C-alpha positions in Angstrom: -19.5 -4.3 -71.9 -17.2 -7.3 -71.3 -15.2 -6.3 -74.3 -14.7 -2.8 -72.9 -13.5 -4.2 -69.6 -11.1 -6.6 -71.3 -9.8 -3.8 -73.4 -9.1 -1.6 -70.4 -7.3 -4.4 -68.6 -5.2 -5.1 -71.6 -4.1 -1.4 -71.8 -3.2 -1.4 -68.1 -1.2 -4.5 -68.5 0.7 -3.1 -71.4 1.5 0.1 -69.5 2.8 -1.8 -66.5 5.0 -4.0 -68.8 6.4 -0.9 -70.6 7.1 0.8 -67.2 9.2 -2.1 -65.9 10.9 -2.6 -69.2 12.1 1.0 -69.1 13.3 0.7 -65.5 17.0 1.3 -65.3 19.2 -0.7 -63.0 20.4 1.7 -60.3 21.4 5.3 -60.1 24.9 6.4 -59.5 26.2 5.7 -55.9 26.3 8.9 -53.8 26.6 9.9 -50.1 25.0 13.0 -48.6 25.0 14.5 -45.2 22.2 16.6 -43.8 21.2 18.0 -40.3 18.0 19.4 -38.9 19.8 22.6 -37.8 23.2 24.2 -38.4 23.2 26.4 -35.3 22.5 24.9 -31.9 23.1 25.5 -28.2 25.7 23.6 -26.2 23.0 21.8 -24.3 21.0 20.9 -27.4 21.0 17.9 -29.8 21.3 17.8 -33.6 20.0 15.0 -35.8 22.5 13.9 -38.5 21.3 11.9 -41.5 23.8 10.1 -43.7 22.0 9.1 -47.0 23.7 6.4 -49.1 22.0 6.2 -52.5 22.4 3.6 -55.2 24.1 0.9 -53.1 22.5 -2.0 -51.3 25.5 -2.4 -49.1 26.8 0.6 -47.1 30.3 -0.9 -46.9 32.7 0.9 -44.6 31.4 4.3 -43.7 33.2 7.0 -41.6 32.4 10.7 -40.9 35.0 13.3 -40.1 34.4 15.6 -37.1 32.3 13.2 -35.1 34.8 13.4 -32.2 33.5 16.9 -31.4 30.1 15.3 -30.6 28.7 12.6 -28.3 26.5 10.0 -29.9 23.2 9.9 -27.9 21.3 7.5 -30.1 21.4 6.0 -33.6 19.1 4.2 -36.0 18.9 3.3 -39.7 16.3 2.8 -42.4 16.0 1.9 -46.1 13.7 3.0 -48.9 13.3 2.2 -52.7 11.9 4.8 -55.1 11.0 4.7 -58.8 11.0 8.1 -60.4 10.5 8.6 -64.2 11.3 4.9 -64.7 14.5 5.1 -62.7 14.9 3.0 -59.6 16.9 4.3 -56.7 17.8 2.6 -53.4 18.5 4.8 -50.4 19.9 3.6 -47.1 19.9 6.2 -44.3 21.7 6.3 -41.0 20.4 8.7 -38.3 22.5 9.9 -35.3 21.4 12.2 -32.5 24.5 14.1 -31.5 25.3 16.3 -28.5 28.2 18.8 -28.8 31.0 18.5 -26.3 32.0 22.2 -26.4 31.0 25.5 -27.9 32.6 26.7 -31.1 32.5 26.3 -34.9 33.0 22.7 -36.2 33.0 21.0 -39.5 30.9 17.8 -39.6 32.0 15.7 -42.6 32.8 14.8 -45.2 31.5 11.2 -44.9 33.7 8.6 -46.8 32.2 5.4 -48.1 34.6 2.6 -49.0 32.9 0.2 -51.3 34.5 -2.4 -53.7 37.9 -0.7 -53.5 36.7 2.8 -54.3 36.0 5.8 -52.0 32.9 7.9 -52.3 33.0 11.3 -50.5 30.0 13.4 -49.3 29.6 17.0 -48.6 30.7 18.7 -45.3 28.5 20.8 -43.0 29.6 23.7 -40.8 28.1 23.6 -37.3 27.8 26.6 -35.0 27.5 25.6 -31.3 26.9 28.5 -28.9 26.6 28.7 -25.1 23.3 29.7 -23.6 24.8 31.3 -20.6 26.0 34.9 -20.7 29.5 35.9 -19.7 28.6 36.7 -16.1 26.5 33.6 -15.7 29.3 31.5 -17.2 31.5 32.6 -14.4 29.0 30.8 -12.1 28.8 33.4 -9.4 25.3 34.8 -9.9 21.8 33.9 -10.8 20.4 34.6 -14.3 19.3 38.2 -14.8 17.8 40.3 -17.6 21.3 41.3 -18.6 23.1 37.9 -18.4 20.3 35.9 -20.0 19.4 38.6 -22.5 22.9 38.6 -24.0 21.8 35.7 -26.3 18.5 36.2 -28.1 18.7 32.6 -29.4 17.9 31.5 -25.8 14.4 32.9 -26.0 13.8 31.0 -29.2 14.6 27.6 -27.6 12.4 28.0 -24.6 14.5 26.0 -22.2 18.0 26.0 -20.6 19.8 25.0 -17.5 22.3 26.9 -15.3 24.5 26.1 -12.4 25.9 28.8 -10.1 27.9 29.2 -6.9 27.7 32.2 -4.6 31.4 32.5 -4.3 34.4 31.6 -6.6 36.9 31.7 -3.7 36.8 30.4 -0.1 38.8 29.1 2.7 38.8 25.5 3.9 35.5 24.5 5.4 33.7 27.7 4.4 30.1 27.3 3.3 29.4 27.8 -0.5 26.0 27.6 -2.0 25.6 25.6 -5.2 22.4 26.3 -7.2 21.1 24.3 -10.2 18.1 25.8 -12.1 16.1 24.4 -15.1 14.2 27.2 -17.0 11.4 26.3 -19.4 8.5 28.0 -21.1 7.4 25.2 -23.4 5.7 21.9 -22.9 7.7 19.5 -20.8 6.5 15.9 -20.7 9.3 14.6 -18.4 12.7 15.6 -17.0 15.3 13.5 -15.2 18.8 14.1 -14.0 21.1 12.4 -16.4 24.4 13.2 -14.6 25.0 14.9 -11.3 28.3 16.3 -10.0 30.2 14.2 -7.5 31.4 17.3 -5.6 34.8 15.8 -5.0 36.7 17.7 -2.4 33.6 19.0 -0.7 31.3 17.9 2.1 27.7 18.3 0.7 24.6 19.2 2.7 21.2 19.3 0.8 19.3 22.5 1.2 15.7 21.2 1.4 13.7 19.7 -1.4 13.7 20.9 -5.0 11.3 23.8 -5.5 9.3 25.1 -8.4 8.5 28.8 -9.0 8.1 31.4 -11.8 10.3 34.3 -12.7 10.3 37.0 -15.4 13.4 37.6 -17.6 13.4 40.4 -20.3 9.6 40.5 -20.0 9.2 36.7 -20.6 7.8 34.5 -17.8 9.8 31.3 -17.2 9.0 28.2 -15.1 12.0 27.4 -12.8 13.0 24.2 -11.1 15.7 24.7 -8.5 18.0 22.4 -6.5 20.4 23.8 -3.9 23.3 22.3 -2.0 25.6 23.7 0.7 29.2 22.8 0.0 32.2 22.8 2.4 35.6 22.5 0.8 37.9 20.1 2.6 41.3 20.8 1.0 43.4 23.7 -0.4 43.6 24.2 -4.2 41.4 24.8 -7.2 38.4 22.4 -6.9 36.2 21.7 -9.9 32.5 21.0 -9.9 31.6 18.9 -12.9 28.7 19.8 -15.2 25.2 18.7 -14.3 23.2 17.1 -17.1 19.4 17.1 -17.5 17.5 14.8 -19.9 14.1 16.3 -20.8 11.3 15.5 -23.2 10.0 18.7 -24.8 7.3 19.5 -27.3 8.8 20.3 -30.7 6.9 22.9 -32.6 9.5 23.2 -35.3 7.4 21.2 -37.8 4.5 23.6 -37.3 6.8 26.6 -37.8 8.1 25.2 -41.1 4.5 24.8 -42.3 3.8 28.5 -41.7 2.1 28.2 -38.3 -0.9 26.2 -39.3 -3.9 26.9 -37.1 -5.2 23.4 -37.4 -1.8 21.9 -36.4 -1.8 23.8 -33.2 -5.5 23.2 -32.5 -5.5 19.4 -33.0 -1.9 18.9 -31.8 -1.3 16.7 -34.9 1.9 18.5 -35.8 3.4 18.6 -32.4 6.1 16.0 -31.6 8.0 15.3 -28.4 11.8 15.2 -28.7 14.4 14.4 -26.1 17.1 16.9 -25.3 20.1 16.9 -23.1 20.9 20.1 -21.3 24.3 20.5 -19.7 25.6 23.2 -17.4 29.2 24.5 -17.4 31.8 23.2 -15.0 32.6 25.6 -12.0 35.8 26.2 -10.2 36.4 27.3 -6.6 39.8 28.6 -5.5 40.3 27.3 -1.9 42.9 28.9 0.3 44.4 28.1 3.7 43.2 30.1 6.7 45.3 33.1 7.6 48.0 32.4 10.1 48.2 36.0 11.5 46.2 36.7 14.7 45.1 33.0 14.9 44.2 32.2 18.5 46.0 29.2 20.1 42.7 27.5 21.0 41.3 27.7 17.4 40.3 24.2 16.2 39.2 24.9 12.6 35.5 26.0 12.7 34.4 28.3 10.0 31.2 30.4 9.9 29.2 32.7 12.3 28.3 31.3 15.7 27.1 32.1 19.2 27.3 30.0 22.3 25.0 29.9 25.3 25.1 27.9 28.6 22.4 26.7 30.9 22.5 24.9 34.3 19.7 22.8 35.5 20.2 24.0 39.1 22.6 26.2 41.0 22.0 24.9 44.5 22.7 21.2 45.3 24.3 18.9 47.9 27.6 17.0 47.6 26.9 13.9 45.6 23.9 15.3 43.7 24.1 16.0 40.0 23.3 19.0 37.8 23.2 19.2 34.0 25.2 21.8 32.1 24.0 22.5 28.5 26.2 24.3 26.0 24.3 25.4 22.8 26.3 26.5 19.7 24.1 28.2 17.1 24.8 29.7 13.8 25.6 29.1 10.1 28.3 26.8 8.9 29.2 23.2 9.2 27.2 22.6 12.4 27.5 18.8 12.2 31.3 18.7 12.6 31.5 21.2 15.5 33.4 19.8 18.5 34.4 21.0 21.9 37.6 20.1 23.9 37.2 17.9 27.1 35.7 19.8 30.0 37.5 20.1 33.3 36.1 22.0 36.3 37.8 22.1 39.7 35.7 20.3 42.4 33.5 18.4 40.0 33.3 14.9 38.5 32.2 15.4 34.8 30.2 12.9 32.7 29.8 13.8 29.0 26.6 12.9 27.2 26.2 12.4 23.4 25.6 15.8 21.7 22.5 16.4 19.7 22.3 18.3 16.3 19.4 20.2 14.8 20.1 21.2 11.2 17.9 23.6 9.2 18.2 23.1 5.5 15.1 25.1 4.4 17.0 28.4 4.6 19.3 30.2 2.1 22.3 28.6 3.9 22.8 25.8 6.4 22.0 26.9 9.9 21.4 25.0 13.0 22.3 24.2 16.6 24.5 21.6 18.3 23.9 21.0 22.0 26.5 19.5 24.3 25.4 18.2 27.7 27.5 17.3 30.8 26.6 15.8 34.1 28.3 17.7 37.0 28.7 16.0 40.4 30.3 18.2 43.1 32.9 16.5 45.3 33.0 19.2 48.0 30.8 21.7 49.6 31.1 25.5 49.4 30.8 28.0 46.6 32.1 26.5 43.3 32.5 28.5 40.1 32.2 27.3 36.5 34.5 29.6 34.4 33.4 31.1 31.1 33.7 28.8 28.1 35.1 30.1 24.8 34.4 28.9 21.3 36.8 30.3 18.6 35.9 30.4 14.9 36.9 32.1 11.7 34.3 34.4 10.2 34.7 34.5 6.4 32.4 37.5 6.1 34.6 39.7 8.3 37.9 37.9 7.5 38.7 37.7 11.2 39.0 35.2 14.0 36.3 35.7 16.5 35.5 34.4 20.0 32.0 33.6 21.4 31.9 32.8 25.1 29.5 32.1 27.9 29.2 33.8 31.3 30.7 32.3 34.3 28.3 30.6 36.7 28.3 30.1 40.5 27.0 27.0 42.3 26.3 26.8 46.0 27.1 23.3 47.3 25.9 22.2 50.7 26.9 19.2 52.8 24.8 16.0 52.5 22.2 15.2 55.2 24.0 12.0 56.1 27.6 12.3 55.1 28.5 8.7 55.8 25.7 7.4 53.5 26.0 10.0 50.8 29.7 9.6 49.8 29.7 9.3 46.1 32.6 7.5 44.4 33.5 6.9 40.8 34.5 3.3 40.2 37.0 2.2 37.5 34.3 2.3 34.8 33.3 5.9 35.7 30.0 4.7 37.0 28.5 6.6 40.0 27.7 4.4 42.9 25.5 5.8 45.7 26.2 3.7 48.8 22.9 4.6 50.2 21.3 2.5 47.5 23.6 -0.5 48.0 21.4 -3.2 49.5 22.8 -6.5 50.5 20.4 -9.4 49.9 20.3 -11.9 52.8 18.7 -15.2 53.0 17.0 -17.2 50.3 14.4 -15.9 47.8 10.9 -16.8 48.9 8.8 -19.0 46.7 5.3 -17.8 45.9 2.8 -19.2 48.4 -0.7 -20.4 48.0 -3.4 -21.5 50.5 -4.3 -25.2 50.3 -8.0 -25.3 50.4 -8.3 -28.9 51.8 -5.9 -28.8 54.7 -6.0 -25.2 55.5 -2.2 -25.1 55.3 0.1 -22.8 53.3 2.5 -24.5 50.9 5.2 -23.2 48.6 4.2 -24.1 45.0 6.7 -24.2 42.1 6.0 -22.1 39.0 4.5 -24.2 36.2 6.1 -24.7 32.8 3.6 -22.5 31.0 4.2 -19.6 33.4 7.9 -20.2 33.1 7.8 -19.9 29.3 5.8 -16.7 29.6 8.3 -15.2 32.0 11.3 -16.2 29.8 9.6 -14.8 26.7 8.7 -11.5 28.3 12.3 -11.3 29.6 13.7 -11.8 26.1 11.4 -9.4 24.2 13.5 -6.3 25.1 16.6 -8.0 23.9 14.9 -9.1 20.7 13.7 -5.5 19.9 17.1 -4.1 20.8 18.8 -6.5 18.3 16.2 -5.7 15.7 16.8 -1.9 16.1 20.6 -2.6 15.8 20.1 -4.5 12.6 17.9 -1.8 11.1 20.4 0.9 12.2 23.3 -1.1 10.6 21.3 -1.5 7.4 20.5 2.2 7.3 24.2 3.0 7.9 25.3 0.7 5.1 22.8 2.3 2.7 24.1 5.8 3.6 27.7 4.7 3.1 27.1 2.8 -0.1 24.5 4.6 -2.2 25.0 2.0 -4.9 23.9 -0.8 -2.6 20.9 1.2 -1.6 19.9 1.7 -5.3 20.3 -2.0 -6.1 18.4 -3.1 -3.1 15.5 -0.7 -3.6 15.4 -0.9 -7.4 12.5 -3.2 -7.9 10.4 -1.6 -5.2 11.1 1.8 -6.7 10.1 0.5 -10.1 6.8 -0.8 -8.9 6.1 2.3 -6.9 6.7 4.5 -9.9 4.4 2.4 -12.1 1.7 2.6 -9.5 2.0 6.4 -9.2 0.7 6.8 -12.8 -3.1 7.0 -12.9 -5.0 5.0 -15.5 -4.9 6.7 -18.9 -2.3 9.3 -17.9 0.9 7.2 -18.5 2.8 7.8 -21.8 5.5 5.8 -23.5 8.1 8.2 -22.3 7.0 7.7 -18.7 7.3 3.9 -19.0 10.7 4.3 -20.8 12.0 6.5 -18.0 10.7 4.2 -15.3 12.4 1.1 -16.9 15.7 3.0 -17.5 15.7 4.2 -13.9 15.2 0.6 -12.8 18.2 -0.6 -14.9 20.3 2.3 -13.6 19.5 1.6 -10.0 19.8 -2.2 -10.3 23.2 -2.1 -12.1 24.4 1.2 -10.5 25.0 3.3 -13.6 23.3 6.2 -15.4 20.2 4.4 -16.8 18.6 7.6 -18.3 21.6 7.9 -20.7 21.4 4.2 -21.8 20.8 3.8 -25.6 20.0 0.5 -27.3 23.5 0.3 -28.7 25.0 0.6 -25.2 23.1 -2.4 -23.8 25.6 -5.1 -24.7 28.6 -3.1 -23.3 27.0 -1.9 -20.1 25.1 -5.0 -19.0 27.2 -8.0 -20.1 29.1 -8.0 -16.7 25.8 -8.3 -14.8 23.5 -10.2 -17.1 24.8 -13.6 -18.2 21.9 -14.4 -20.5 22.4 -13.0 -24.0 18.6 -13.5 -24.6 17.8 -11.1 -21.8 20.3 -8.5 -23.1 18.6 -8.8 -26.5 15.2 -8.3 -24.8 16.4 -5.1 -23.2 17.7 -3.9 -26.6 14.4 -4.6 -28.3 12.4 -3.0 -25.6 14.5 0.2 -25.7 14.0 0.3 -29.5 10.2 0.0 -29.0 10.4 2.9 -26.5 12.3 5.0 -28.9 9.8 4.3 -31.7 6.9 5.3 -29.4 8.6 8.4 -28.2 10.0 9.8 -31.4 7.1 8.9 -33.7 8.4 5.7 -35.3 6.4 2.7 -36.1 5.3 0.6 -33.1 3.0 -2.4 -33.3 2.2 -2.6 -29.6 -0.3 -0.7 -27.5 0.8 1.0 -24.2 -0.8 -1.7 -22.2 1.1 -4.4 -24.1 4.4 -2.5 -23.6 3.7 -2.3 -19.8 3.2 -6.1 -19.8 6.4 -6.7 -21.8 8.3 -4.4 -19.5 7.0 -5.9 -16.3 7.7 -9.4 -17.5 11.3 -8.5 -18.4 11.9 -6.8 -15.1 10.8 -9.9 -13.2 13.2 -12.0 -15.3 16.0 -9.6 -14.6 15.4 -9.8 -10.9 16.1 -13.5 -11.0 19.0 -13.2 -13.4 21.1 -10.2 -12.3 24.1 -11.0 -10.2 24.0 -9.4 -6.8 
């Protein structure tokens, strides 16, 4: 038996020796380009693989046509194969590319410069198509069966984005509705705004929160996420609204399709992979013209929309020196917040203007609301006084005409005061009303608190003790303290509204902790942790964190993070996230990744320059 075993071992040893003796050095050096698809949507991504075979060193490698694409992420790998006694070394470079425009492009050839010689690869023709139909591309209507159905490839992808405006032309300050929609009918594990338009040249008003609903297009049901803004152009000319970009993680069933639709792959989910896609809308243009000069009323002050005005008086009968409140309410659709009225002047009255109040409704199809102006009216003489009608002039873009809304005139009956000498009302230099009936002259000296002396039966004035004095002073200062606190909070809120970057930086860590806490135990995925960390970096450093790739870390963070070790830690963590999201090798569990991420964030909080 031992002889048999020894004989087998000898044979195996001889076979191994013969195999390695016959191994050739290396195959001929070659370069090959390949992509996971030749036809793609403008909003999609393609993975390019550059395979360099037969060379340990890739040397100087360049690819023609890369300027037509944006590099989203990149990675590399190396493998060694022995086939029929021939050893081959292959080094691969992987690029996720997003096209910059629609059309037909040539990707390649790749040229490898090595040891003074040039090795050229094949070239690949890429077809990039737009997912929006012609009418939708114009940006003035919502997707319909006709516009979406013009491209059958749209249904195969299962997701797309679209931005529209309700009008391609407007006059200055006319309301335009901008609508962004994300359509999907596949599994979405996460979606974030990668880039949002700045709306330069417009005043923007949000139309409520984003909403989620379903719609049917060409007999297919789609999930729709919608965000809407009301825009008011502020200058004449052609204004451009930049593309909006959405980064989404979608379930990729392409592997299952290539395997013939395996029942077990769909049942167990083993063949489904999550891939990250970038979806981008088209840019939109608005032609803004000046208001017509013909038939323009002299008292027109620039308000655009559809409005009505109403007046209300708190009382019609009062005495000289008493006050009544006049309320003017302007209601309608348009830029309610910027509505103003000229100074009011009524004969026989002193007028004191109050701060107007605004009530904006953004949950409708357009911005509607009401602005209320209040005035204190103090009659200076008795008799019958008349408040004339008040006009509000505006331009109605729907009718293309200047229109006038006005109130009814009102009559007030003013009677003499009961005691004319004591009821004379004057306005001092500070426009403060002084009623002489309330002017009381304090005579003598303030009385001290008195207390009965129990022993002598006499009353004595006793001074306030120190403890009571401190209590009185403290209570007196409390209103001032709360007033100053409210002023500081209001100043802080105003600074955040004026400087959104400062608000993002200040709230970055709290937002990060809040997002982590929002995930229930067992429901968080690597992509969720990745998005949370990227959002923190974007907020803390005031840039687009969702678009950050590992290779961008050094360039985008070196001005804020002095420690090269921390920058390297960010790079390594992002690489771990990519491995966990795209199916690469990862040696850490999700709990360990959370710990590493949390530790890095705390270090960054101490390190990042404010």
